[in-house]
RORODREN-886683 format. One record per residue (C-alpha): residue number from 0; residue in three letters; z, y, x. Coordinates in pm, 1 decimal. Each point is the difference from the previous one (the first is absolute). Layout:
! RORODREN-886683
<site NUM, ala, <Z, Y, X>>
...
! end
This chain:
! RORODREN-886683
<site 0, met, <0.0, 0.0, 0.0>>
<site 1, leu, <-68.6, 356.5, 113.5>>
<site 2, ala, <249.5, 288.6, -10.2>>
<site 3, arg, <-22.4, 356.2, 127.6>>
<site 4, val, <273.6, 249.3, 72.5>>
<site 5, trp, <-10.1, 340.1, 168.0>>
<site 6, ser, <152.4, 132.6, 319.5>>
<site 7, ala, <-82.2, 281.0, 246.7>>
<site 8, ala, <-82.7, 53.3, 366.6>>
<site 9, leu, <60.0, 304.1, 219.1>>
<site 10, val, <-276.5, 206.4, 160.9>>
<site 11, gly, <179.3, 264.6, 201.3>>
<site 12, ile, <261.1, 145.6, -234.8>>
<site 13, glu, <-208.9, -68.7, -306.7>>
<site 14, ala, <-34.7, -327.9, -188.6>>
<site 15, val, <-285.2, -192.7, -159.2>>
<site 16, lys, <11.4, -258.9, -278.5>>
<site 17, val, <-27.8, -363.2, 109.6>>
<site 18, gly, <-66.9, -291.4, -232.7>>
<site 19, val, <179.4, -328.4, 74.8>>
<site 20, glu, <-197.5, -286.7, -154.5>>
<site 21, val, <151.5, -349.5, 1.9>>
<site 22, asp, <-209.5, -303.6, -91.5>>
<site 23, ile, <150.7, -349.0, -30.7>>
<site 24, ser, <-252.1, -282.3, -12.4>>
<site 25, gly, <-43.2, -366.6, 82.6>>
<site 26, gly, <-34.0, -123.2, 353.7>>
<site 27, leu, <219.2, -62.1, 299.5>>
<site 28, pro, <327.0, 197.3, -8.8>>
<site 29, gly, <-15.9, 314.6, 209.2>>
<site 30, val, <9.7, 377.3, -9.6>>
<site 31, val, <-280.0, 230.4, 114.6>>
<site 32, val, <34.9, 379.9, 12.9>>
<site 33, val, <-322.0, 201.6, 25.2>>
<site 34, gly, <-81.5, 371.0, -17.3>>
<site 35, leu, <69.0, 124.7, 356.0>>
<site 36, pro, <372.6, -84.5, 13.1>>
<site 37, asp, <198.8, 58.8, 318.5>>
<site 38, ala, <238.5, -247.9, 163.0>>
<site 39, ala, <296.4, 108.5, -216.6>>
<site 40, ile, <-196.5, -78.6, -317.3>>
<site 41, gln, <-119.6, -333.7, 138.1>>
<site 42, glu, <363.9, -91.7, 62.8>>
<site 43, ser, <86.6, 89.9, -359.6>>
<site 44, lys, <-127.0, -343.6, -104.3>>
<site 45, glu, <307.8, -166.3, 146.5>>
<site 46, arg, <239.2, 270.9, -120.7>>
<site 47, val, <-129.9, -19.7, -356.8>>
<site 48, lys, <18.1, -381.1, -6.2>>
<site 49, ala, <364.0, -6.0, 105.4>>
<site 50, ala, <94.6, 300.6, -216.8>>
<site 51, leu, <-143.9, -152.2, -317.2>>
<site 52, lys, <178.4, -327.9, 64.9>>
<site 53, asn, <335.3, 169.8, 64.4>>
<site 54, ala, <-45.7, 223.9, -305.5>>
<site 55, gly, <-23.0, -300.6, -230.3>>
<site 56, phe, <-379.3, -24.0, -22.8>>
<site 57, thr, <-251.6, -241.3, 151.3>>
<site 58, phe, <-298.2, 64.1, 221.2>>
<site 59, pro, <-307.0, -184.1, -133.4>>
<site 60, gln, <-111.9, -297.6, 209.5>>
<site 61, arg, <-363.8, 94.2, -44.7>>
<site 62, arg, <-253.9, 223.4, 169.0>>
<site 63, val, <111.2, 363.8, -23.5>>
<site 64, val, <-237.6, 281.9, 93.7>>
<site 65, val, <134.9, 356.3, 25.0>>
<site 66, asn, <-257.6, 277.8, 11.7>>
<site 67, leu, <92.5, 361.4, 81.5>>
<site 68, thr, <-249.8, 250.1, -133.9>>
<site 69, pro, <-185.7, 206.6, 103.8>>
<site 70, gly, <-112.5, -244.9, 264.8>>
<site 71, asp, <-111.1, 260.9, 255.0>>
<site 72, leu, <339.8, 175.4, 21.5>>
<site 73, arg, <239.1, -116.7, 267.4>>
<site 74, lys, <338.6, -97.3, -151.2>>
<site 75, glu, <315.5, -20.2, 204.5>>
<site 76, gly, <374.5, -38.5, -46.5>>
<site 77, ser, <236.1, -225.4, -188.5>>
<site 78, gly, <-10.3, 201.1, -323.8>>
<site 79, phe, <-252.7, -241.0, -150.7>>
<site 80, asp, <254.9, -285.5, -15.0>>
<site 81, leu, <124.1, 90.8, -347.7>>
<site 82, pro, <-341.9, 46.9, -165.0>>
<site 83, ile, <-118.2, -331.0, 151.3>>
<site 84, ala, <311.7, -176.6, -132.3>>
<site 85, val, <-48.4, 152.9, -345.6>>
<site 86, gly, <-366.1, -99.8, 6.0>>
<site 87, val, <95.8, -359.9, 78.3>>
<site 88, leu, <253.3, -2.9, -286.2>>
<site 89, leu, <-260.5, 128.8, -246.2>>
<site 90, ala, <-283.0, -223.2, 120.3>>
<site 91, ser, <223.3, -311.2, -11.2>>
<site 92, glu, <127.5, 101.8, -345.9>>
<site 93, gln, <366.7, -15.5, 105.0>>
<site 94, val, <47.0, 323.0, -189.7>>
<site 95, gly, <-185.6, 121.9, -303.6>>
<site 96, gln, <-303.2, 222.7, 13.1>>
<site 97, pro, <142.3, 351.8, -37.8>>
<site 98, asp, <-228.2, 301.6, 25.1>>
<site 99, val, <18.2, 81.0, 370.4>>
<site 100, glu, <-306.9, 226.0, 15.1>>
<site 101, ser, <220.3, 310.8, -10.9>>
<site 102, ile, <260.2, -132.9, 249.0>>
<site 103, leu, <-11.6, 41.6, 379.1>>
<site 104, phe, <205.9, -234.4, 220.7>>
<site 105, leu, <132.1, 68.7, 351.9>>
<site 106, gly, <253.3, -181.9, 214.9>>
<site 107, glu, <78.6, -252.9, 268.7>>
<site 108, val, <171.5, -327.7, -86.8>>
<site 109, ser, <254.9, -185.3, 210.3>>
<site 110, leu, <13.5, -379.2, 19.4>>
<site 111, asp, <295.4, -4.0, -240.6>>
<site 112, gly, <-198.2, 198.8, -258.2>>
<site 113, ser, <169.0, 336.0, 52.1>>
<site 114, leu, <-219.3, 309.5, 14.9>>
<site 115, arg, <-5.8, 214.1, 311.7>>
<site 116, pro, <-104.7, 366.9, 16.3>>
<site 117, val, <-338.5, 109.0, 134.8>>
<site 118, thr, <-131.8, 327.5, 139.6>>
<site 119, gly, <-229.0, 250.7, -168.0>>
<site 120, val, <126.9, -53.9, -354.1>>
<site 121, leu, <-3.8, 369.1, -100.0>>
<site 122, pro, <-372.5, 61.1, 70.5>>
<site 123, met, <-80.2, -329.5, -171.8>>
<site 124, ala, <203.1, 100.6, -304.9>>
<site 125, ala, <-174.6, 339.2, -10.1>>
<site 126, thr, <-339.3, -170.4, 13.4>>
<site 127, ala, <103.0, -246.3, -272.0>>
<site 128, gln, <97.7, 283.5, -231.9>>
<site 129, cys, <-321.4, 194.1, 71.9>>
<site 130, ile, <-236.4, -289.1, -78.3>>
<site 131, gly, <165.6, -101.0, -324.6>>
<site 132, phe, <264.3, -263.3, 75.2>>
<site 133, thr, <306.0, 32.3, -218.6>>
<site 134, thr, <240.7, -240.2, 175.4>>
<site 135, leu, <95.0, -70.1, 360.4>>
<site 136, val, <197.1, -307.1, 113.7>>
<site 137, val, <165.6, 30.7, 342.1>>
<site 138, pro, <302.8, -133.4, 190.1>>
<site 139, ala, <324.0, 160.8, -111.9>>
<site 140, ala, <36.5, 176.9, 335.6>>
<site 141, asn, <-328.8, 187.9, -62.9>>
<site 142, ala, <61.6, 79.9, -367.1>>
<site 143, arg, <154.3, 347.3, 36.2>>
<site 144, glu, <-274.6, 108.9, 237.9>>
<site 145, ala, <-271.2, -117.5, -241.4>>
<site 146, ala, <177.5, 161.9, -296.9>>
<site 147, leu, <-58.2, 343.9, 155.7>>
<site 148, val, <-343.4, -18.7, -163.4>>
<site 149, gln, <44.7, 130.7, -351.8>>
<site 150, gly, <-174.3, -174.3, -290.2>>
<site 151, leu, <16.4, -346.7, 156.5>>
<site 152, arg, <236.5, -276.3, -112.1>>
<site 153, val, <152.7, -149.9, 313.0>>
<site 154, tyr, <181.7, -334.0, -0.1>>
<site 155, gly, <198.0, -104.9, 306.5>>
<site 156, phe, <89.0, -366.8, 42.4>>
<site 157, glu, <223.8, -176.1, 247.9>>
<site 158, his, <-149.5, -349.6, -35.0>>
<site 159, leu, <-324.9, -168.1, -90.0>>
<site 160, ser, <173.5, -191.0, -280.3>>
<site 161, gln, <72.9, 335.4, -169.4>>
<site 162, val, <-368.1, 91.9, 15.1>>
<site 163, gly, <-92.0, -334.7, -157.1>>
<site 164, ala, <257.2, 44.2, -277.5>>
<site 165, trp, <-123.8, 354.4, -67.9>>
<site 166, leu, <-363.9, -113.9, -17.6>>
<site 167, ala, <94.2, -285.8, -235.0>>
<site 168, gly, <192.4, 238.5, -224.9>>
<site 169, asn, <322.9, -196.8, 49.6>>
<site 170, ala, <201.2, 294.7, 134.4>>
<site 171, gln, <22.0, 372.3, -60.1>>
<site 172, phe, <4.4, 244.1, 290.9>>
<site 173, leu, <18.2, 377.4, -10.8>>
<site 174, pro, <-241.3, 211.7, 204.1>>
<site 175, val, <151.5, 192.4, 290.1>>
<site 176, gln, <28.2, 376.2, -38.9>>
<site 177, val, <89.9, 274.3, 248.1>>
<site 178, asp, <93.4, 363.1, -45.5>>
<site 179, leu, <-250.3, 192.4, 212.5>>
<site 180, ala, <205.7, 319.6, -2.8>>
<site 181, gln, <308.2, -185.8, 120.6>>
<site 182, glu, <-194.6, -181.9, 270.3>>
<site 183, leu, <-151.0, 327.3, 122.0>>
<site 184, his, <333.5, 178.8, 32.5>>
<site 185, thr, <213.2, -282.8, 138.2>>
<site 186, glu, <151.0, 99.3, 333.8>>
<site 187, val, <-86.1, -257.3, 264.4>>
<site 188, gln, <29.8, 158.8, 342.0>>
<site 189, thr, <174.4, 305.4, 138.8>>
<site 190, tyr, <-167.4, 168.5, 295.9>>
<site 191, pro, <183.9, 184.5, 280.4>>
<site 192, asp, <78.9, 359.9, -86.0>>
<site 193, leu, <-143.3, 309.6, 165.2>>
<site 194, glu, <343.4, 156.7, 17.0>>
<site 195, asp, <79.9, -236.7, 288.9>>
<site 196, val, <-254.2, 179.8, 220.7>>
<site 197, lys, <138.2, 257.1, 242.3>>
<site 198, gly, <-219.5, 297.2, 79.2>>
<site 199, gln, <-378.0, -60.6, 2.0>>
<site 200, ala, <-66.1, 259.4, -272.4>>
<site 201, his, <-371.6, 14.5, 89.7>>
<site 202, ala, <-39.5, -377.3, -30.7>>
<site 203, arg, <198.6, -11.0, -324.8>>
<site 204, arg, <-231.9, 263.5, -144.6>>
<site 205, ala, <-301.2, -209.8, 106.0>>
<site 206, leu, <146.5, -303.6, -179.2>>
<site 207, glu, <35.3, 204.5, -317.6>>
<site 208, ile, <-361.6, 118.5, 19.5>>
<site 209, ala, <-122.4, -353.3, 71.0>>
<site 210, ala, <186.5, -133.0, -303.4>>
<site 211, ala, <-117.2, 279.4, -229.5>>
<site 212, gly, <-368.0, -23.9, 91.2>>
<site 213, gly, <-41.1, -359.0, 120.1>>
<site 214, his, <-96.4, 128.6, 345.2>>
<site 215, asn, <-22.6, -217.9, 310.8>>
<site 216, leu, <261.3, 83.6, 262.1>>
<site 217, ile, <59.8, -68.2, 369.7>>
<site 218, leu, <328.8, 72.2, 178.3>>
<site 219, val, <-14.9, 46.0, 378.4>>
<site 220, gly, <308.1, 27.1, 215.8>>
<site 221, pro, <213.2, -153.3, 275.6>>
<site 222, pro, <211.5, -313.5, -51.0>>
<site 223, gly, <310.0, 62.8, -210.5>>
<site 224, ser, <-127.1, 317.5, -163.7>>
<site 225, gly, <17.6, -155.5, -348.5>>
<site 226, lys, <-364.8, -79.3, -79.5>>
<site 227, thr, <68.0, -340.1, -155.3>>
<site 228, met, <311.8, 127.3, -174.4>>
<site 229, leu, <-204.5, 274.3, -164.4>>
<site 230, ala, <-287.7, -227.6, -100.1>>
<site 231, arg, <226.9, -254.2, -166.1>>
<site 232, arg, <143.2, 272.9, -224.2>>
<site 233, leu, <-338.1, 101.6, -137.6>>
<site 234, pro, <-5.9, -264.9, -280.3>>
<site 235, gly, <321.3, 147.0, -140.5>>
<site 236, ile, <-171.8, 330.1, -87.2>>
<site 237, leu, <-326.7, -139.2, -137.5>>
<site 238, pro, <-72.0, 53.5, -371.0>>
<site 239, pro, <64.4, -304.1, -222.0>>
<site 240, leu, <-281.8, -234.3, -94.7>>
<site 241, ser, <-163.1, 39.9, -337.8>>
<site 242, leu, <-40.8, -314.6, -209.3>>
<site 243, glu, <-369.5, -22.4, 87.1>>
<site 244, glu, <77.1, 33.3, 371.4>>
<site 245, ala, <284.2, -252.9, -20.3>>
<site 246, leu, <-231.9, -256.6, -159.5>>
<site 247, glu, <-260.1, 55.1, 273.0>>
<site 248, val, <258.1, -46.7, 276.2>>
<site 249, thr, <139.7, -306.2, -175.4>>
<site 250, lys, <-347.1, -155.1, -20.2>>
<site 251, ile, <-46.5, 30.0, 374.6>>
<site 252, his, <343.0, -141.8, 80.3>>
<site 253, ser, <-50.7, -279.5, -251.3>>
<site 254, val, <-324.7, -108.3, 168.0>>
<site 255, ala, <173.5, 12.3, 338.5>>
<site 256, gly, <291.3, -210.3, -129.1>>
<site 257, leu, <258.3, 269.8, 73.9>>
<site 258, leu, <151.0, 41.7, -345.2>>
<site 259, ser, <367.2, -81.4, -39.0>>
<site 260, gln, <84.8, -224.7, -294.5>>
<site 261, arg, <284.4, 239.4, -84.4>>
<site 262, gln, <-240.6, 285.6, -68.1>>
<site 263, ala, <-319.6, -18.8, -201.9>>
<site 264, leu, <-125.9, 350.5, 84.1>>
<site 265, val, <-13.0, 183.0, 333.7>>
<site 266, asn, <143.1, 335.6, -102.2>>
<site 267, gln, <36.7, 169.5, 338.5>>
<site 268, arg, <-268.2, 120.6, 234.9>>
<site 269, pro, <-55.9, -254.7, 277.4>>
<site 270, phe, <99.2, 68.8, 359.2>>
<site 271, arg, <-177.4, -228.5, 247.2>>
<site 272, ser, <72.8, 4.4, 373.0>>
<site 273, pro, <-209.9, -256.9, 191.6>>
<site 274, his, <75.9, -77.3, 364.7>>
<site 275, his, <-231.6, 150.2, 258.9>>
<site 276, ser, <-124.3, -350.2, 89.0>>
<site 277, ala, <-163.1, -31.9, -345.7>>
<site 278, ser, <-362.9, -107.6, 2.7>>
<site 279, gly, <-287.0, 165.3, -183.3>>
<site 280, pro, <-8.3, -255.2, -285.8>>
<site 281, ala, <379.4, 27.6, -38.7>>
<site 282, leu, <-32.6, 375.8, -35.8>>
<site 283, ile, <-317.7, 19.3, -207.9>>
<site 284, gly, <-2.6, -336.2, -174.4>>
<site 285, gly, <-217.8, -305.5, 33.5>>
<site 286, gly, <13.9, -371.3, 58.4>>
<site 287, ser, <-238.9, -274.1, -110.2>>
<site 288, val, <120.2, 76.2, -352.1>>
<site 289, pro, <47.0, 380.7, 16.1>>
<site 290, arg, <355.6, 117.6, -49.9>>
<site 291, pro, <136.1, 357.2, -0.8>>
<site 292, gly, <119.9, 140.1, 332.1>>
<site 293, glu, <263.5, 257.6, 82.2>>
<site 294, val, <-215.6, 295.8, -106.3>>
<site 295, ser, <-31.0, -150.5, -348.4>>
<site 296, leu, <364.0, -105.6, -20.8>>
<site 297, ala, <84.6, 364.6, 80.2>>
<site 298, ser, <-233.9, 134.7, -270.6>>
<site 299, leu, <160.3, 288.4, -195.9>>
<site 300, gly, <277.1, 0.5, 260.7>>
<site 301, ile, <55.4, 35.6, 373.4>>
<site 302, leu, <-156.5, -184.3, 292.8>>
<site 303, tyr, <226.2, 73.3, 297.2>>
<site 304, leu, <-132.8, -73.1, 349.0>>
<site 305, asp, <280.2, 35.7, 251.5>>
<site 306, glu, <-108.3, 40.8, 363.7>>
<site 307, leu, <-353.2, 80.5, -113.2>>
<site 308, thr, <-150.9, 0.4, 348.0>>
<site 309, glu, <121.8, -357.0, 58.7>>
<site 310, phe, <-242.6, -127.4, -266.3>>
<site 311, lys, <-334.6, -118.6, 132.4>>
<site 312, arg, <-268.1, 264.9, -23.2>>
<site 313, asp, <-241.0, -220.3, -195.1>>
<site 314, val, <275.3, -79.6, -252.7>>
<site 315, leu, <69.1, 370.7, -54.0>>
<site 316, glu, <-370.2, 69.0, -50.8>>
<site 317, phe, <8.3, -235.4, -298.3>>
<site 318, leu, <212.8, 264.4, -175.4>>
<site 319, arg, <-273.6, 262.1, -10.0>>
<site 320, gln, <-189.9, -135.3, -299.4>>
<site 321, pro, <299.0, -67.9, -229.9>>
<site 322, leu, <152.7, 338.0, 89.6>>
<site 323, glu, <-320.7, 167.3, -117.2>>
<site 324, asp, <-101.4, -220.5, -293.2>>
<site 325, gly, <330.0, -132.2, -137.1>>
<site 326, his, <-115.5, -360.9, -5.7>>
<site 327, val, <-90.4, -285.8, 233.5>>
<site 328, thr, <-302.1, -228.3, -35.8>>
<site 329, val, <34.4, -345.5, 155.1>>
<site 330, ser, <-324.9, -194.1, 35.1>>
<site 331, arg, <-20.1, -374.0, 50.9>>
<site 332, ala, <-287.4, -246.7, -16.6>>
<site 333, arg, <84.8, -107.1, -355.3>>
<site 334, gln, <126.2, 324.3, -148.4>>
<site 335, thr, <73.4, 368.0, 44.8>>
<site 336, val, <319.8, 142.4, -146.8>>
<site 337, ala, <150.2, 347.8, -13.6>>
<site 338, phe, <370.5, 78.2, 27.3>>
<site 339, pro, <160.7, 337.3, -83.2>>
<site 340, ala, <140.9, 185.1, 300.3>>
<site 341, arg, <114.0, 343.3, -118.7>>
<site 342, phe, <291.6, 30.5, 238.7>>
<site 343, thr, <160.9, 283.6, 191.3>>
<site 344, leu, <-9.0, -64.6, 375.1>>
<site 345, val, <315.8, 93.5, 186.9>>
<site 346, ala, <8.2, -62.0, 374.2>>
<site 347, ser, <229.6, 75.2, 290.2>>
<site 348, thr, <-55.2, -12.4, 373.2>>
<site 349, asn, <126.3, 128.5, 331.6>>
<site 350, pro, <-190.8, 284.5, 168.8>>
<site 351, cys, <-81.8, -218.6, 301.3>>
<site 352, ala, <58.4, -344.6, 148.2>>
<site 353, cys, <342.7, 85.9, 142.1>>
<site 354, gly, <82.5, 197.2, -314.9>>
<site 355, tyr, <118.5, 326.2, 154.6>>
<site 356, tyr, <-305.6, 223.6, 36.9>>
<site 357, gly, <106.3, 350.6, -97.1>>
<site 358, asp, <368.4, -97.0, -24.2>>
<site 359, pro, <228.8, 281.2, 126.9>>
<site 360, val, <264.5, -240.5, 134.4>>
<site 361, gln, <-171.4, -302.6, 152.1>>
<site 362, ala, <-310.1, 41.5, 213.1>>
<site 363, cys, <-317.1, -192.1, -79.6>>
<site 364, thr, <-106.4, -256.9, 261.3>>
<site 365, cys, <-357.3, -45.6, -132.3>>
<site 366, thr, <-304.6, 134.6, 178.0>>
<site 367, pro, <-257.3, 203.0, -196.8>>
<site 368, arg, <-232.5, -300.2, 11.4>>
<site 369, gln, <268.7, -227.8, -141.7>>
<site 370, arg, <63.5, 243.5, -283.0>>
<site 371, gln, <-371.9, 18.2, -70.1>>
<site 372, gln, <-23.5, -378.7, -12.8>>
<site 373, tyr, <305.7, -15.9, -225.0>>
<site 374, trp, <-150.6, 235.6, -258.2>>
<site 375, gly, <-344.5, -150.9, 43.7>>
<site 376, lys, <104.4, -278.3, -238.5>>
<site 377, leu, <-17.4, 254.1, -283.5>>
<site 378, ser, <-353.4, 112.5, -75.2>>
<site 379, gly, <-85.3, 350.2, -116.6>>
<site 380, pro, <-126.8, -119.2, -340.3>>
<site 381, leu, <329.9, -180.0, -61.6>>
<site 382, leu, <209.3, 306.1, 92.0>>
<site 383, asp, <-225.4, 212.2, -221.2>>
<site 384, arg, <116.5, -208.0, -295.2>>
<site 385, ile, <368.0, 75.4, 65.6>>
<site 386, asp, <86.0, 317.5, -189.0>>
<site 387, leu, <345.8, 70.0, 144.7>>
<site 388, gln, <54.1, -25.4, 376.0>>
<site 389, val, <360.2, 79.6, 83.4>>
<site 390, met, <186.9, 29.2, 328.9>>
<site 391, val, <355.7, -135.4, -19.0>>
<site 392, ser, <213.0, 139.5, 282.2>>
<site 393, arg, <320.3, -126.8, 153.8>>
<site 394, leu, <314.8, 114.2, -181.2>>
<site 395, gln, <219.5, 253.4, 171.9>>
<site 396, pro, <354.7, -114.0, 90.7>>
<site 397, glu, <154.4, 222.1, -264.2>>
<site 398, glu, <-235.7, -145.4, -263.2>>
<site 399, ile, <101.7, -353.5, 92.5>>
<site 400, leu, <369.7, 76.6, -43.7>>
<site 401, gln, <-20.9, 205.4, -316.5>>
<site 402, arg, <4.0, -151.4, -348.3>>
<site 403, pro, <-337.7, -27.1, -178.0>>
<site 404, ala, <-65.2, 316.0, -200.8>>
<site 405, gly, <-337.9, -69.1, -157.5>>
<site 406, glu, <-86.2, -69.8, -363.1>>
<site 407, asn, <34.1, -349.7, -138.2>>
<site 408, ser, <-295.1, -211.1, -113.7>>
<site 409, arg, <65.3, 55.1, -370.1>>
<site 410, thr, <-29.7, 378.2, 31.8>>
<site 411, val, <-322.5, -23.4, 200.6>>
<site 412, ala, <-139.7, -264.4, -237.5>>
<site 413, ile, <37.5, 240.8, -294.1>>
<site 414, arg, <-217.2, 259.4, 175.5>>
<site 415, val, <-250.6, -267.8, 95.5>>
<site 416, gln, <-23.6, -120.0, -359.1>>
<site 417, gln, <-49.7, 354.3, -128.0>>
<site 418, ala, <-279.3, 57.6, 252.6>>
<site 419, arg, <-168.2, -329.0, -98.5>>
<site 420, glu, <14.7, 95.7, -366.4>>
<site 421, leu, <-163.5, 334.3, 77.5>>
<site 422, ala, <-278.1, -179.4, 188.1>>
<site 423, gln, <-48.4, -256.0, -275.0>>
<site 424, ile, <-61.2, 276.9, -254.2>>
<site 425, arg, <-302.6, 102.5, 209.6>>
<site 426, leu, <-107.3, -360.0, 58.1>>
<site 427, ala, <35.9, -114.0, -360.8>>
<site 428, glu, <-375.4, 12.3, -63.3>>
<site 429, gln, <-106.1, -123.8, 343.5>>
<site 430, gly, <-3.9, -376.2, -52.7>>
<site 431, asn, <214.2, -205.3, 234.7>>
<site 432, leu, <134.4, 277.0, 224.9>>
<site 433, arg, <378.4, 7.5, 23.5>>
<site 434, cys, <95.9, 244.5, 276.9>>
<site 435, asn, <-130.6, 283.9, 215.2>>
<site 436, ala, <-83.1, -226.3, 293.6>>
<site 437, gln, <-277.9, -152.3, -214.2>>
<site 438, leu, <-172.7, 331.2, -77.0>>
<site 439, gln, <-375.3, 8.1, 50.9>>
<site 440, pro, <-201.3, 296.0, 139.7>>
<site 441, arg, <-93.0, 118.8, -349.9>>
<site 442, his, <370.8, 18.0, -84.7>>
<site 443, leu, <75.9, 197.2, 316.0>>
<site 444, arg, <-260.1, 259.5, -95.3>>
<site 445, leu, <165.4, 38.3, -338.9>>
<site 446, trp, <373.2, -28.4, 72.7>>
<site 447, cys, <28.0, 104.5, 367.3>>
<site 448, gln, <-167.5, 337.5, 5.6>>
<site 449, leu, <81.8, 231.0, 292.7>>
<site 450, asn, <26.8, 376.0, 14.4>>
<site 451, pro, <-151.1, 171.7, 309.8>>
<site 452, lys, <325.0, -8.3, 199.4>>
<site 453, ala, <66.8, -369.8, -71.3>>
<site 454, ser, <-363.0, -80.8, 75.9>>
<site 455, ser, <28.3, 180.7, 333.9>>
<site 456, leu, <314.4, -200.5, 85.0>>
<site 457, leu, <-175.6, -328.4, -67.7>>
<site 458, glu, <-312.2, 99.6, 189.6>>
<site 459, gly, <208.9, 91.5, 304.0>>
<site 460, ala, <178.9, -335.5, -12.1>>
<site 461, ile, <-330.1, -186.8, -18.4>>
<site 462, arg, <-129.8, 185.1, 306.9>>
<site 463, arg, <322.7, -26.6, 200.1>>
<site 464, leu, <77.9, -364.0, -73.8>>
<site 465, gly, <-356.4, -126.5, -19.5>>
<site 466, leu, <60.2, -143.2, -345.8>>
<site 467, ser, <-262.7, -195.5, -187.2>>
<site 468, ala, <-109.8, 75.4, -354.5>>
<site 469, arg, <214.4, -291.2, -119.7>>
<site 470, ala, <306.9, 139.2, 177.0>>
<site 471, ser, <-53.0, 345.8, -150.2>>
<site 472, asp, <-27.6, -153.3, -346.2>>
<site 473, arg, <328.0, -179.0, 57.7>>
<site 474, ile, <164.5, 328.9, 93.4>>
<site 475, leu, <-107.3, 133.5, -339.1>>
<site 476, lys, <141.9, -306.1, -176.0>>
<site 477, val, <334.0, 43.3, 177.9>>
<site 478, ala, <1.7, 370.9, -85.6>>
<site 479, arg, <-61.3, -91.0, -364.5>>
<site 480, thr, <303.3, -230.3, 8.8>>
<site 481, ile, <214.8, 269.4, 162.5>>
<site 482, ala, <-98.3, 233.7, -281.6>>
<site 483, asp, <92.6, -264.6, -256.7>>
<site 484, leu, <341.5, -43.2, 162.3>>
<site 485, ala, <45.2, 374.7, -30.3>>
<site 486, gly, <-88.3, -25.3, -370.7>>
<site 487, asp, <-313.6, 211.3, 46.9>>
<site 488, pro, <-280.0, -115.7, -236.5>>
<site 489, ser, <-249.3, 264.5, 117.9>>
<site 490, phe, <-334.9, -136.5, 118.2>>
<site 491, glu, <-0.7, 256.2, 284.5>>
<site 492, leu, <214.3, -113.5, 292.7>>
<site 493, gln, <219.4, 261.1, 165.1>>
<site 494, glu, <-9.9, 52.9, 374.1>>
<site 495, arg, <349.7, -144.6, 50.6>>
<site 496, tyr, <-105.2, -331.0, -153.1>>
<site 497, val, <-301.5, -27.1, 229.1>>
<site 498, leu, <200.2, 107.2, 304.4>>
<site 499, glu, <264.4, -265.6, -58.8>>
<site 500, ala, <-269.8, -264.9, -52.8>>
<site 501, ile, <-164.0, 95.3, 331.4>>
<site 502, gln, <332.3, -48.1, 179.7>>
<site 503, tyr, <-13.6, -369.7, -88.2>>
<site 504, arg, <-316.0, -56.4, 208.5>>
<site 505, ser, <196.9, -50.3, 320.6>>
<site 506, leu, <-220.8, -267.3, 153.6>>
<site 507, asp, <-326.5, 158.4, 107.2>>
<site 508, arg, <-241.5, -287.6, 57.0>>
<site 509, leu, <-206.3, 204.3, 244.4>>
<site 510, ala, <300.8, 97.1, 212.3>>
<site 511, gly, <135.6, -359.7, 8.9>>
<site 512, pro, <353.8, -33.9, 132.1>>
<site 513, ala, <-6.6, 354.3, 129.2>>
<site 514, gly, <28.8, 107.1, -359.5>>
<site 515, leu, <346.7, -150.5, -6.5>>
<site 516, gly, <145.2, 233.1, 257.8>>
! end
């Protein structure tokens, strides 16, 4: 007898419908799985056999053919265990013939019949709802994640025997429901507070601008000056995620298998800090079956690269395209997938190999050639894409001994949120733009107009620093954010906004390390 149930497969962070056809016919006992399955699906034959037996069912001692459609799409992962098991139950008539055309099944089965969670459930649930499925059956551990999709009945089961009883109509189970508002506002993690930082008023101001406008930031200073301490306090002043943003972040983390079972929704902006030994695929994403990398896992949050110049130059060059486009395209022989990568880059580094170039206390031991080689790892086009370039100096003895006197993160976060709201009023009709760092040239002409004095300031900076057109545009974006922080909605930027934005172009790519003196 032939039975067909529905499941789904991941392509990037999106999902496609997959039919699971099970045919039981005469012939020598055996199981054949066709339809481009990977090794995990081929092994499902043995898992399903044992699971059905231990759940109180029997596996037919006949020829069983499992076909996964469409046949030209590569399927991978253990999430097809449950639909295959259900297909066997229906085809062998061990349960009745309920209407399963509107039901999508996902889940891995253990040998004892229990259901284990799988990755990527949220994008699969979203796809199921979009293409007309009304019901989703998943392991209990995935149920709250799947229930984030409104308008879809989600049933979470602990054991295969429960699924069989539900299909046969012998037991009643209630669909799982979640409160989206509660999930979005549940406190999960507390970040270090800005009030712990002593001194460094210039760097603190740069953090505030970066948070308000989504601007990329690099901190340069000697060891112990507080670069890492500052960077790790940036997430605490970022604006909260909207529901749409939270669902996007959750999709990415679900595909990567990083969701905690205690929390269905990622409700805080991600902060990713890969080690400087990370490879290109680890940073950008890839693999034989493409998976999101660090730039995607940091989407709508922060990608922090500590000791930036210790990363390999070719790895850093991979960042140029996602910084400009906001997404990453990974091409393989069988498929090409795109992952979102709308992150804010925050980096920190020493001014030279020994770390003390320009330090007033400890003399630098590097030669000019060594400093040139050290900064040679950072290309001009990459530095052009960093809006805020900030020098972090050594604290004075009196600053070290005094109590911190700066504002706390909550106070700064309020100003940041107000500035974001002002920007979003302008961006409301501009599609997918969310912050000033994403402004396009046509927006700069409209919202970043300069009077003659401000225009003269910017022209002088371009000549003196040898700035590119991209760098000058980024100065305008930063100036727009400074105006928003000041509560100024005018489309004409004042000179003081432009002047402050110019001060954050500390690293002149033409001057090299000499620009750090």
